C-alpha positions, 0 to 999 in steps of 0.5 A: 502493551495497549498504550499506543492505541490511545495514540490514535484518539482524536487524530486526523489520519491520512491513508493513501492507498486506503481502499486496497486490502492493507489500507482498508483494514488499516482504515478500520483499525484506525477508525475503531480506535477513535481517531477523529478523522481518518481520510482515504485517498485512492483512485481506485486502480487497485482498490474498490469502494466497497472495501472502505469502511462505512464508518462516520468518521471515515471520509473518501476522497477519490483521487490520486497521490500525483495530482496536486489539487487533490493533495491540497484537498486531503492536506488542508484537513491537516493530518497528524499522521500519514500512511503512505500506501498508495502504489502503482501495484505491482512488480509485472504491471512496472515491467509493462508500464515503467513510465506509469510506475515512475510517475505514480511511485516516484513523483507521487511519493515525493509530493506526499512527503512534500506536502506532509512537510509543508503541513507539518505532519507528526509522522509519515509511515511510507509502505515500502517493499521487502523484495525491493531493498533486499532484492532476491540473493540477500544474506540471511538472516536479513538485516535492515541496513542491507540494500541490494543493488540488483533489483529486477523490475522498476517497481523495486526501483521506485520503492526503493527510491521512495525509501531514499526520499523517506531518508532525505525529508527525514535528515534534511527536514526533521520529518519523522518517517517509518518505513515498513517493508511488506513481504508475501500477501496480507489480510483478507483475500476480498479484492477481486483482481487478487483472486482472478490473478490467483486463477491465472497462476493457478491455471498456468502451473497446471495447463501450461501458458496456452491453457483453455480460456473458456475453461478458465471463465466458467471456473471463474463465473462458477467460483468468484460469485460464492468466494467474494460474498462468503462470510468467512474471510481467506487469510494468507500469511503475513511478514514485514520488517520495519525500520525507523529513519534514524537521525 
């Protein structure tokens, strides 16, 4: 059961979106598994520098997956494995800014696959989303080969697009791809934006859409500093399904 851990020894691993909650925990795990280098590529639009582990085998490169100069920089390190977690996050943002969502989640993902193919990466692990593939009305139990066409946000559409590009690069270029479908929240609740969003949801549920902004502001000032500096991690339930792009 532990044999897989040795697979990462002396490997160069690229983690896009490595400053986010999932990416930072993944980066630390890979570094502790004795990867020769873990490259974190993140534009910090939804992640934070303090999330990135300060370890000798972790290299942080600030940039976006849509920028070819940045991609040339990180793929010049010849990564063996790529974890593509970077995305324009998430559903509501995609409704408000659908063009940005398409550019980052569509074009950005395509470019990551292109560079992975050109540099002969061993494997790409693509972070998809359960809600993007199964939708809200999927028959239970969920099956990997089910895909809903009844999607309700641009984020869902572009995450599915990423899976379709994964299929294309696997079948056409023989690129080894693993697709992961995350659902619900995950890992440590250390992101300030996630905490603020939780406050907004809490206040809207209890006080309605027109709740008092000054009351919310006072609560945030009182609680956030303690929450963000607490040494006790706050975990949320994590579920995911994984599918291997088949030949």
